[in-house]
C-alpha positions, 0 to 999 in steps of 0.5 A: 667623492667616495664615502664609507658607511659604518653600519647597515641599519635603517638610517645608515642605509638611508643616508647611503642612498642620500649620498648616492643620489648626490653623486657619491660612490658609497660602500657600506660596512657591517658584520652580516654577510647576507645583508652585505650581499643583498645590498650589493647584488639586489640593491635592497636592505629588506630587513631594515628598509623593505620596499626600497631600492638603493642606487647602483652606487651603493654597495656593501662589504663585511671587510672594514678595510676595503670599505674605508679605503680611499674614503673622503667621508666616513659615516658612523651609523651604529648603536650609540652605546656600542659605538666605542667598541665597534669603532676602536678596532677600525681606527687604523683603517680610517684615511688621514684626510677623511671627514667623519660623520656621526649619525648617532644620537645619544650620550655615552653611559659612564663617560657622559660624552656626546657621540662626536666626542666618542667618535673622535676618541674611538677613531683617533681623529681630531675633533675638527674632522668630526661632523654631526648630522641631525634633524627631523630625519625619519629614515623611512620617509627619506628613503621614499625621497620625501623632502626634508632638511637636516643640520650639518654641524661641526667645528670646521667650516671646510669639514661641514662644506664637504659633508654638505656637498656629499648629502645635498640632493633634490629631496635632502637639504642640509643647513650648517650650524657650528653649535655642535653641543646644542645640535647633539644634545637636541638629538640625544634628549629628544629620544627620551621625550619621545618615549614619554610622549608615547607612554602618554598616548599609550595611556589614551591621553590626547593632544593637550598632554602631547603638546605639554610634554613636547614643549616642557621637553624642549625646555629641558633640552634647552636648560641642559644645552645652555648650561653646557654652553650651547647657543639658544637659537639651536633649540627652536630650529631643525635640530631642536624643535624640528627633530622633537616634533618629528620623533614625538609625533610619528609612528615611524619613530621607534622611541615613540612606538616603544613608549606607546607600547609601555603605556599600553601595559607591555613590559620593557622587554615586550615593548622592545621586541614589539618595536623592533630596531634600536630605540636609543632613548631606552639607554640614553635616558640614563646617560642624559640623566647622569649628565644633567645631575652632574651639571645641576640641571633639573630634568623631570621628564627625563627622570620620569622616563628613567623611573618607568624604564629602569626603576619599575615605576608605573606609567600612571604614577609617573604622570601623577608625579609630574603633575604634582611638582611645585609650581614654577615659572615657565622660563629657562635657567640659562646659567652656563657652566664653566670648563671646571664645572662650576656656574 
């Protein structure tokens, strides 16, 4: 089996290693000639994964057509809000029989589309050829070959089976889940909740506050997912609570780290610079908020993160606003939305 990975960031490089360790020949694509050369010759990506040596099966190129030629699996690992512009020029080079895998987590600004929908449109492939991989997948730990599990989600059983085979190895165990909506929404919103947890911890708040934000954050994710037709069992699973816990608790999480810097008093620009890499929650929080408002779902933590990141609200004011909300039941409103948008 041959795979192409579009993107040479930390997660894309890590997933290339995962597939190579499963016996797949992998060609990575990116625009940085120096990084491509380093991956091919030195088998390292020192900028994104320092101290990690990649398998010999992993090479890289800046020639997209060469990377995609003959690929059975095409993995997309680029920043979510730039994905459409990056992918559209590559559509003609994607093999007609290839399964396309989205590693991205987010909702596209302006369209409110999930990343699998963006991939399908941008690469002009049918939705049943698109598969999502999501879960508690911190790149640095997986690159160190620490045991973890993930979720492979898609509309086609055959496509999921292809991806499962391509990424299953001694330390990386995939589980399948046909609930693409639920899996993708978990991956998108957990980044926003992780920013909120980081901000609280940056202010010096402890485990009670962290547990409160995580559990109420999961309630927000569940409300939105159920309203959009997701399956309830997805949210307490690997793609939901599993990914939420890893992202909110680990200093390896860029979203958590960025939130912590904000809680310690840095501006957003300063926090982004200190964090390094892409913290998807910064932009995704607004698209998640747009989607929630479109379908009438209350998401106070998401609203609070948007207010701090993009509207100038101080972190302490955010905390007071969340705690002063009207009292309510802990339950989740699961009223689904029909295709026409009504409930």
